[in-house]
Every structure is written in structure tokens, then in C-alpha cells.
matplotlib code that plots the C-alpha trace (Angstrom):
import matplotlib.pyplot as plt

x = [-9.9, -13.2, -13.8, -17.2, -18.5, -21.7, -23.2, -22.6, -23.6, -26.8, -26.1, -28.9, -27.4, -23.9, -25.3, -27.1, -23.9, -22.0, -24.7, -24.3, -20.6, -21.0, -23.3, -20.7, -17.7, -19.0, -15.5, -14.5, -17.6, -15.4, -13.3, -16.3, -18.0, -14.7, -14.6, -18.2, -17.3, -14.2, -16.2, -18.8, -16.2, -14.4, -11.3, -11.3, -10.1, -10.8, -8.4, -8.7, -6.4, -7.0, -7.5, -5.9, -7.4, -6.5, -5.4, -8.0, -5.3, -2.6, -3.9, -2.2, -1.0, -2.6, -2.5, -2.5, -5.1, -4.6, -6.4, -6.0, -3.0, -3.1, 0.1, -1.2, 0.7, -2.2, -0.7, -4.2, -5.9, -9.2, -8.2, -10.6, -8.9, -9.7, -13.2, -13.7, -12.6, -14.8, -17.8, -17.4, -16.7, -19.9, -21.7, -20.4, -21.7, -25.2, -25.6, -24.0, -21.6, -18.8, -15.4, -12.4, -10.9, -7.6, -4.2, -3.1, -0.9, 2.8, 4.9, 6.6, 10.1, 12.2, 15.1, 18.2, 18.6, 22.3, 23.4, 25.4, 23.9, 22.3, 18.6, 16.5, 12.9, 10.6, 10.5, 7.6, 7.9, 6.9, 7.5, 10.3, 12.9, 12.3, 11.0, 9.2, 11.2, 9.4, 11.4, 9.5, 6.3, 6.5, 7.5, 10.4, 9.6, 11.1, 11.4, 14.8, 16.5, 16.8, 20.6, 20.4, 18.5, 19.3, 16.1, 15.9, 12.6, 8.9, 7.2, 4.0, 6.0, 8.5, 5.7, 3.7, 6.8, 7.6, 4.1, 4.2, 7.7, 7.0, 10.1, 13.1, 15.3, 12.9, 13.1, 16.9, 17.3, 14.7, 12.4]
y = [-0.7, -1.7, -5.0, -5.7, -9.1, -10.4, -10.9, -7.3, -5.6, -4.9, -7.1, -5.5, -2.0, -3.2, -5.0, -1.8, 0.2, -2.3, -2.1, 1.7, 1.4, -1.0, 1.5, 4.3, 2.1, -0.6, -1.4, -2.3, -4.5, -7.6, -5.8, -4.3, -7.8, -9.1, -6.1, -6.7, -10.3, -9.2, -6.6, -9.3, -11.8, -9.5, -9.1, -5.3, -3.7, 0.1, 2.4, 6.1, 6.9, 4.1, 0.4, -3.0, -5.5, -9.2, -10.6, -12.8, -15.0, -15.1, -15.8, -13.8, -11.0, -7.6, -4.6, -1.1, 1.3, 4.9, 7.5, 6.7, 4.4, 0.6, -1.4, -4.4, -5.5, -4.8, -1.4, 0.0, 3.0, 1.0, -2.3, -4.4, -3.5, 0.2, -0.6, -2.7, 0.1, 2.6, 0.4, 0.1, 3.9, 4.6, 2.0, 3.8, 7.1, 5.7, 3.6, 6.3, 3.7, 4.9, 5.7, 3.7, 5.4, 3.5, 4.4, 2.9, -0.2, 0.4, 1.6, -1.1, -0.6, -2.3, -3.6, -5.7, -8.0, -8.0, -11.3, -14.3, -13.8, -10.6, -11.1, -8.6, -8.2, -5.9, -4.7, -3.4, -1.6, -4.1, -1.8, -1.4, -0.7, -4.1, -4.9, -7.8, -8.9, -10.3, -12.6, -13.6, -12.2, -14.3, -13.0, -14.4, -16.3, -13.6, -9.8, -8.3, -5.2, -2.1, -2.4, -5.6, -3.8, -1.4, 0.4, 1.4, 3.2, 3.0, 0.4, 2.5, 5.6, 3.6, 1.7, 4.8, 6.6, 3.6, 3.6, 7.3, 7.2, 4.2, 2.3, 4.3, 2.2, 3.0, 6.7, 6.8, 4.7, 6.7, 3.8]
z = [1.4, 0.0, -1.8, -3.3, -4.1, -5.7, -2.2, -1.2, -4.5, -6.3, -9.3, -11.4, -11.0, -11.9, -15.0, -16.0, -15.6, -17.7, -20.4, -20.4, -20.7, -23.7, -25.3, -24.8, -25.8, -28.2, -29.5, -25.9, -25.2, -24.5, -22.0, -20.3, -20.0, -18.5, -16.1, -15.1, -14.2, -12.3, -10.3, -9.4, -8.4, -5.9, -8.0, -7.4, -4.2, -4.1, -2.2, -1.4, -4.4, -6.9, -6.9, -7.1, -9.6, -9.6, -12.9, -14.6, -16.1, -13.4, -9.9, -7.2, -9.5, -8.9, -11.2, -9.8, -11.3, -10.5, -12.6, -16.2, -15.7, -15.2, -14.6, -16.6, -19.7, -22.0, -23.0, -23.8, -22.2, -22.1, -20.4, -18.5, -15.2, -15.7, -16.7, -13.6, -11.4, -13.3, -13.0, -9.2, -8.8, -10.8, -8.7, -5.5, -6.8, -7.7, -4.5, -2.2, -0.8, 1.5, 0.0, 1.1, 4.1, 4.7, 3.3, 0.0, -0.2, 0.5, -2.4, -4.4, -5.8, -8.4, -6.4, -6.2, -3.2, -2.3, -0.8, -1.8, -5.2, -6.5, -7.2, -9.3, -8.3, -6.4, -2.8, -0.7, 2.7, 5.5, 8.4, 11.0, 8.3, 6.7, 3.2, 1.6, -1.5, -4.4, -6.8, -10.0, -8.5, -5.3, -1.9, 0.0, 3.2, 5.4, 5.3, 4.5, 6.0, 3.9, 4.1, 1.9, -0.9, -3.7, -4.6, -8.2, -8.6, -7.7, -9.8, -10.5, -11.5, -13.6, -15.4, -16.0, -17.4, -19.6, -21.1, -21.7, -23.3, -25.5, -26.6, -25.7, -28.1, -31.0, -30.2, -30.0, -33.2, -35.1, -35.8]

ax = plt.figure().add_subplot(projection="3d")
ax.plot(x, y, z, "-o")
ax.set_aspect("equal")
plt.show()
């Protein structure tokens, strides 16, 4: 994974790229300015197949950007997270920086943790058949074995499908 910060980046070039993006997408100028700041502050981690962008409003929360899809709650195709990734990818191309050469982050699944009480959250492969379980966005102190989990679907795929489908209830009810 590659993470760029203001100390490792040509800030003038990044500002020029942000300016070009604002010229091309004037209606998204605020998102592009926010994306520029995120890129400078190291909030973007590029991977070989996408990126993770830290939320500007909720520390510790990262959104997955892959192609034209971002897992953020903005529900807009031109969110600041996608612009931040696009700025750094364009920067890479112009500066001839190396591409990320490590595998992507482990897949994260919606899951139930079956124990004394059933908890709904997310689970991520941690290795050796164990998973890190996230409850309300925070990881549990220890990993849990696969046998204690019911995996419900990959988060990235489920969120992408939800965005593509829109409101299923509205479609069924004819709204």
C-alpha cells in the first residue's frame, strides 16, 4: 500500500491537478477542495485495486474506493473520497510514482457473532481461521474463530449492490 503525505508529495503539482479538476467539475469544487486536503494530509491509502480513504468527519472510519464505487454514505458518484483517489492516481501518472504492489486489505463481511448474545457487525479475516469482529465500527479486543460467526455477505459487494438497486422497498411498493 502507498500512503502519500505533504512531506512526500509535490504540493504544487497536486494543487495544479486539483485546479484542473475544479475546472472540469465546477459544481463539485467543494468536494475537490476537500479531496485535495485529504490527499495532502495522508488520508488516502492506495492499493493495487483501489484505495482506502479515512473519513474527514469520523476518525478511524475508512471508506473503500474501487473504480467508480465508494462505500461512503454520501450516495453520490462524485464524492470527495473518489476525487481524493483520482487526484493521487493522476499525480502518480504525472510523477511516474510506483504503483502499490501489496495485496488489498482482507475482505470484510457483514456478520453475526454467535455467543451468549448475538451481535450484528462486520468481520474481517485475521488469518489462521480467525476473524476480527467489528461491533459498531470498533474491533473486539480479541479475534474470534470462524465457527462463532455467521457471515452474511461481503460489505463492498453488498454496499455496491444496495447503491445500484436503490431502495428495494420503494421499488416493491411502487413509490
